[in-house]
C-alpha positions as CSV (number, residue, x, y, z in Angstrom):
1,M,0.1,0.0,0.1
2,A,1.0,3.5,-0.6
3,T,-0.1,7.2,-0.3
4,L,0.0,9.3,-3.4
5,H,0.2,13.3,-3.6
6,L,-0.3,15.4,-6.8
7,R,1.1,18.9,-6.3
8,N,0.3,21.6,-8.9
9,I,0.6,18.9,-11.7
10,R,0.3,20.3,-15.2
11,K,0.7,18.7,-18.6
12,S,1.2,20.7,-21.9
13,Y,1.7,19.4,-25.6
14,D,3.6,21.4,-28.0
15,G,4.2,24.1,-25.4
16,D,0.9,25.8,-25.7
17,T,-1.9,22.9,-25.4
18,E,-2.5,22.5,-21.7
19,V,-4.6,19.4,-20.7
20,I,-3.8,19.2,-17.2
21,K,-4.1,22.5,-15.3
22,G,-2.4,22.4,-12.0
23,L,-4.0,19.5,-10.2
24,N,-3.7,19.0,-6.4
25,L,-4.9,15.8,-4.8
26,D,-4.1,13.4,-2.0
27,V,-4.8,9.7,-2.1
28,G,-4.7,7.8,1.1
29,N,-3.0,4.6,1.9
30,G,-5.4,1.7,0.8
31,E,-8.0,4.0,-0.6
32,F,-9.9,3.5,-3.8
33,M,-9.9,6.7,-5.7
34,V,-12.0,7.1,-8.8
35,F,-11.2,9.6,-11.5
36,V,-14.5,10.3,-13.5
37,G,-15.3,12.8,-16.2
38,P,-16.4,13.1,-19.9
39,S,-14.0,12.1,-22.8
40,G,-11.1,14.5,-23.1
41,C,-11.2,15.9,-19.5
42,G,-7.8,14.7,-18.7
43,K,-8.4,11.8,-16.4
44,S,-6.5,9.1,-18.3
45,T,-3.7,11.5,-19.1
46,M,-3.3,12.0,-15.3
47,L,-3.3,8.3,-14.8
48,R,-0.6,7.7,-17.3
49,M,1.6,10.5,-15.8
50,I,1.1,8.6,-12.4
51,A,2.2,5.4,-14.2
52,G,5.2,7.3,-15.9
53,L,3.9,6.7,-19.5
54,E,3.5,10.5,-19.9
55,D,6.1,13.1,-18.7
56,I,4.9,15.7,-16.2
57,T,5.4,19.2,-17.5
58,S,5.5,20.7,-14.1
59,G,4.6,20.0,-10.6
60,D,5.5,17.1,-8.2
61,L,4.2,13.5,-8.1
62,L,4.8,11.9,-4.8
63,I,4.6,8.3,-3.8
64,D,5.0,7.4,-0.1
65,G,6.5,10.9,0.3
66,T,9.2,10.3,-2.4
67,R,9.2,12.7,-5.5
68,T,8.7,10.3,-8.5
69,N,8.5,12.5,-11.5
70,D,11.8,11.0,-12.9
71,V,11.6,7.5,-11.6
72,Q,11.2,4.8,-14.4
73,P,7.7,3.2,-14.6
74,S,9.1,-0.3,-13.6
75,E,10.5,1.1,-10.5
76,R,7.6,3.1,-9.3
77,G,5.8,0.1,-7.6
78,I,2.8,0.5,-9.8
79,A,0.8,-1.9,-11.9
80,M,-1.7,-0.8,-14.5
81,V,-4.6,-2.4,-16.0
82,F,-5.7,-1.1,-19.4
83,Q,-8.9,-1.1,-21.3
84,S,-7.6,-3.5,-23.7
85,Y,-6.6,-6.9,-22.2
86,A,-3.2,-7.0,-24.1
87,L,-2.8,-10.7,-23.4
88,Y,-0.1,-12.7,-25.4
89,P,-2.3,-15.1,-27.4
90,H,0.4,-18.0,-27.7
91,M,0.8,-18.1,-23.9
92,S,-1.5,-19.9,-21.4
93,V,-3.3,-17.9,-18.7
94,G,-0.8,-19.0,-16.1
95,D,2.2,-17.9,-18.3
96,N,0.5,-14.5,-19.1
97,M,0.0,-13.7,-15.4
98,G,3.6,-14.8,-14.5
99,F,5.4,-13.2,-17.4
100,A,6.4,-9.9,-15.8
101,L,7.9,-12.0,-12.8
102,K,9.7,-14.2,-15.4
103,L,11.4,-11.2,-17.0
104,A,12.4,-10.1,-13.6
105,G,14.3,-13.3,-13.2
106,K,12.2,-14.6,-10.3
107,P,12.6,-18.4,-9.3
108,K,10.0,-20.6,-10.9
109,E,8.6,-21.8,-7.7
110,E,8.0,-18.2,-6.6
111,I,6.2,-17.4,-9.9
112,T,4.0,-20.5,-9.5
113,Q,3.0,-19.5,-5.9
114,A,2.3,-15.9,-7.0
115,V,0.2,-16.9,-10.0
116,G,-1.7,-19.6,-8.0
117,R,-2.5,-17.1,-5.2
118,A,-3.7,-14.5,-7.7
119,A,-5.8,-17.0,-9.6
120,E,-7.4,-18.1,-6.4
121,I,-8.3,-14.6,-5.4
122,L,-9.8,-14.0,-8.8
123,Q,-11.5,-17.6,-9.1
124,I,-9.8,-18.4,-12.3
125,T,-7.5,-21.3,-11.1
126,H,-9.4,-23.6,-13.5
127,L,-8.4,-21.5,-16.5
128,L,-4.6,-21.3,-15.8
129,D,-4.0,-23.8,-18.7
130,R,-6.1,-22.2,-21.3
131,K,-5.1,-19.8,-24.0
132,P,-6.8,-16.3,-24.1
133,K,-9.0,-17.3,-27.2
134,A,-10.8,-19.8,-25.1
135,L,-11.8,-17.2,-22.5
136,S,-14.8,-14.8,-22.3
137,G,-14.4,-11.1,-22.1
138,G,-14.9,-11.1,-18.3
139,Q,-12.4,-13.9,-17.8
140,R,-9.7,-12.1,-20.0
141,Q,-10.1,-9.0,-17.9
142,R,-9.6,-11.2,-14.6
143,V,-6.5,-12.5,-16.1
144,A,-5.2,-8.9,-16.9
145,I,-6.0,-7.9,-13.2
146,G,-4.3,-11.1,-12.2
147,R,-1.2,-10.1,-14.0
148,A,-1.1,-6.9,-12.1
149,I,-1.7,-8.7,-8.8
150,V,1.2,-11.1,-9.0
151,R,3.6,-8.0,-9.1
152,K,2.4,-6.9,-5.5
153,P,2.5,-3.3,-6.4
154,K,2.1,-0.4,-4.2
155,V,-0.7,1.2,-6.3
156,F,-3.0,-0.3,-8.8
157,L,-4.2,1.8,-11.8
158,F,-7.2,1.0,-13.8
159,D,-7.9,2.7,-17.1
160,E,-11.5,2.1,-17.9
161,P,-11.0,-1.7,-17.5
162,L,-14.7,-2.5,-17.9
163,S,-15.6,-0.5,-21.1
164,N,-15.2,-3.6,-23.4
165,L,-17.6,-5.8,-21.5
166,D,-21.5,-6.1,-21.9
167,A,-23.9,-4.5,-19.3
168,A,-24.2,-7.8,-17.2
169,L,-20.5,-8.4,-17.1
170,R,-19.9,-4.8,-16.0
171,V,-22.1,-5.2,-12.9
172,Q,-20.5,-8.5,-12.2
173,M,-16.8,-7.1,-12.6
174,R,-17.8,-4.0,-10.5
175,I,-18.6,-6.5,-7.6
176,E,-15.6,-8.5,-7.9
177,L,-13.3,-5.3,-8.2
178,A,-14.8,-4.0,-4.9
179,R,-14.3,-7.4,-3.2
180,L,-10.7,-7.4,-4.6
181,H,-10.0,-4.1,-3.0
182,Q,-11.3,-5.2,0.3
183,E,-9.2,-8.5,0.2
184,L,-6.0,-6.7,-0.9
185,G,-6.3,-3.4,0.8
186,T,-4.2,-1.9,-1.9
187,T,-4.3,1.7,-3.0
188,M,-6.2,1.9,-6.2
189,I,-6.9,4.6,-8.7
190,Y,-9.7,4.0,-11.2
191,V,-10.6,5.9,-14.3
192,T,-14.0,5.9,-15.9
193,H,-16.5,7.9,-17.7
194,D,-19.3,5.9,-16.3
195,Q,-20.8,7.9,-13.4
196,V,-22.4,4.4,-12.0
197,E,-19.1,2.8,-11.8
198,A,-17.8,5.8,-9.9
199,M,-20.5,5.8,-7.4
200,T,-20.5,2.2,-6.7
201,L,-16.8,1.7,-6.6
202,G,-15.1,4.6,-5.1
203,D,-14.2,5.5,-1.5
204,R,-13.8,9.0,-2.9
205,I,-14.3,10.5,-6.3
206,A,-12.4,13.2,-8.1
207,V,-14.7,14.8,-10.8
208,F,-12.4,16.0,-13.8
209,N,-13.5,18.6,-16.3
210,H,-11.3,20.4,-18.9
211,G,-8.2,19.5,-17.1
212,I,-9.1,20.4,-13.6
213,I,-10.7,18.7,-10.7
214,E,-14.3,20.3,-10.0
215,Q,-14.9,18.4,-6.7
216,V,-13.5,15.7,-4.7
217,G,-15.3,13.7,-1.9
218,R,-17.3,10.7,-1.1
219,P,-19.8,9.4,-3.6
220,L,-23.1,10.5,-1.6
221,D,-21.5,13.7,-0.5
222,L,-20.8,14.7,-4.1
223,Y,-24.4,13.5,-5.1
224,Q,-26.2,15.3,-2.4
225,R,-24.0,18.3,-2.1
226,P,-22.4,19.2,-5.5
227,A,-20.2,22.1,-5.5
228,N,-21.5,23.4,-8.9
229,R,-23.8,22.6,-11.8
230,F,-21.3,20.4,-13.7
231,V,-20.9,18.0,-10.9
232,G,-24.6,18.0,-10.1
233,G,-25.4,17.3,-13.8
234,F,-22.7,14.7,-14.3
235,L,-23.4,12.4,-11.3
236,G,-26.9,10.7,-11.4
237,S,-29.1,8.8,-13.7
238,P,-31.3,10.2,-15.0
239,K,-29.7,13.4,-14.8
240,M,-30.4,16.3,-12.5
241,N,-33.0,18.7,-13.8
242,F,-32.0,22.3,-14.3
243,I,-35.0,24.6,-14.3
244,P,-34.4,28.4,-15.3
245,C,-36.0,30.7,-12.6
246,A,-35.7,34.0,-10.6
247,L,-35.1,34.8,-6.9
248,A,-38.5,36.2,-5.9
249,G,-37.8,36.6,-2.3
250,A,-35.6,35.6,0.7
251,R,-36.2,35.4,4.5
252,A,-34.0,34.2,7.3
253,E,-34.2,30.6,6.7
254,S,-36.0,30.3,3.3
255,F,-36.4,31.8,0.0
256,S,-38.8,31.7,-3.0
257,L,-38.3,31.2,-6.6
258,A,-40.5,32.2,-9.5
259,V,-40.8,29.5,-12.3
260,G,-42.4,30.2,-15.4
261,S,-45.8,31.7,-14.9
262,A,-46.5,29.5,-11.7
263,A,-46.7,31.1,-8.4
264,P,-43.3,31.3,-6.6
265,I,-42.2,28.1,-4.8
266,E,-40.9,28.5,-1.1
267,L,-37.7,26.4,-0.5
268,P,-35.8,26.0,2.9
269,G,-32.3,27.5,3.3
270,I,-30.3,30.5,2.8
271,I,-29.4,31.8,-0.8
272,K,-26.5,33.9,-1.8
273,A,-28.2,35.9,-4.6
274,N,-29.9,39.2,-5.2
275,H,-33.6,39.6,-5.5
276,G,-34.7,39.1,-9.1
277,S,-31.5,37.5,-10.2
278,D,-31.8,34.8,-12.7
279,V,-30.7,31.6,-11.2
280,T,-31.3,27.8,-12.1
281,L,-33.1,25.3,-9.8
282,G,-31.4,22.0,-9.8
283,V,-33.4,18.9,-8.6
284,R,-33.0,15.3,-9.3
285,P,-35.7,13.3,-10.9
286,E,-36.4,11.3,-7.7
287,H,-37.0,14.4,-5.7
288,I,-39.8,15.7,-7.6
289,D,-43.5,14.8,-6.6
290,I,-46.2,14.6,-9.1
291,A,-49.5,16.3,-7.9
292,R,-53.0,17.3,-9.2
293,A,-53.0,20.2,-11.5
294,G,-53.0,23.4,-9.6
295,E,-51.1,22.1,-6.6
296,G,-47.5,23.1,-7.9
297,I,-45.6,24.1,-11.1
298,P,-48.1,23.5,-13.8
299,A,-46.8,20.9,-16.5
300,R,-48.1,18.7,-19.3
301,I,-46.9,15.1,-19.7
302,D,-45.1,14.6,-23.0
303,L,-43.9,10.9,-22.5
304,L,-44.1,8.0,-20.0
305,E,-41.4,5.3,-19.7
306,H,-42.7,2.3,-17.7
307,L,-39.9,0.4,-16.2
308,G,-41.9,-1.9,-13.9
309,D,-40.9,-0.7,-10.4
310,T,-40.5,2.8,-11.6
311,T,-41.9,5.3,-14.3
312,I,-39.9,8.0,-15.9
313,V,-42.2,11.0,-16.7
314,Y,-41.2,13.7,-19.2
315,A,-43.3,16.8,-18.7
316,E,-43.2,20.3,-20.1
317,I,-43.4,23.2,-17.8
318,A,-46.4,25.4,-18.8
319,G,-45.4,28.6,-20.7
320,T,-42.0,27.3,-21.4
321,N,-40.4,24.7,-23.7
322,H,-38.4,23.3,-20.7
323,I,-38.8,19.4,-20.3
324,V,-38.4,18.1,-16.7
325,T,-37.6,14.5,-16.0
326,V,-39.4,12.9,-12.9
327,K,-38.5,9.4,-11.5
328,A,-41.6,8.1,-9.8
329,T,-42.4,4.9,-8.0
330,G,-44.8,2.3,-9.5
331,T,-46.7,2.4,-12.8
332,L,-48.9,5.6,-12.5
333,P,-51.8,4.0,-14.2
334,D,-53.9,7.2,-14.1
335,L,-51.4,9.2,-16.1
336,R,-50.9,9.3,-19.9
337,S,-49.3,11.5,-22.4
338,G,-51.1,14.9,-22.5
339,S,-52.3,14.8,-18.8
340,Q,-52.1,18.1,-16.9
341,I,-50.2,17.7,-13.7
342,A,-48.2,19.9,-11.2
343,L,-44.7,19.3,-10.2
344,Q,-43.6,19.7,-6.5
345,P,-39.9,19.8,-5.9
346,Q,-38.9,18.4,-2.5
347,G,-37.4,21.5,-0.9
348,A,-34.8,19.7,1.3
349,H,-33.2,18.2,-1.9
350,C,-33.2,21.3,-4.2
351,H,-30.0,23.1,-5.3
352,V,-29.7,26.6,-6.8
353,F,-27.0,27.6,-9.2
354,A,-25.8,31.0,-10.3
355,D,-25.2,31.9,-13.9
356,D,-21.4,30.7,-13.5
357,G,-22.7,27.3,-12.2
358,R,-21.7,27.9,-8.6
359,T,-24.0,26.6,-5.9
360,V,-25.6,29.6,-4.2
361,S,-28.1,27.9,-1.8
362,L,-27.3,26.4,1.6
363,Q,-29.5,24.0,3.7
């Protein structure tokens, strides 16, 4: 296990294209840290700099307190699992897993023991004599992870390792990766663009956007208290609703917002904005209740998606072209496209964002 510290890390290409813009981050001993963000945000580039596969333009990378910028990748105590399995097709599973140790000149008995232990952890002992072509996608990914385990690294790096798997296998492998972390207790950094993977795997999440980290925290903290509109919109499925509105009034412990032509809605908390300011109400689909017309924000149902245990409702706010998504429990048999309803945001779960995306409401 190891600690890892990023100190004002920057990465530029051709001198003027800066893709990592002064990152600072501390990863604790044995922590499972997830880098999440859209494609092109810099998360994989940062991972490759930690691995030593990309040069660091400026800043300091410290592993266990030692500056590691110029240390060779093989000497950093790091093992990386890539998106592609990159297995040698002519070698057996066992030989693939033990190949790095063989190159390092380790005794055969030590290699056999290390491979056997890793195979037992990953439940692939029965596959050790097979060739990669005889394995499923999930089995190949386990072999790639096993190849990393046998090296007993200080830090595991995962670069979107599940993106080539189908949906069912992704769920299964998420469970196995979480179990693997609990069993090994090794520091892990995991890169993904999938917010579900981030929420279910990480002890903490670092949300990347255009080469910076927008927010770092525990999954539920980020979900419930996003620092800005980007974080609120990126985490969660279906995505958070963003409803244009204006500050209609503020009291000591509450404030009201005007939404379209509806009467202002009262919300608990303190808001840091001026009366009349244009702001954005952020509320997640599961935090909006559907009521009878006249009991909230008036809206008309455009579409219903019946998923069995839940129903996704897409409704247009009256007097606007704005569509709101609602995640309701049950089948809602009395509703259909064209129905007039009212939307009631749950005040305790609402967020308000300024024009620049900052959160300006406090519960």
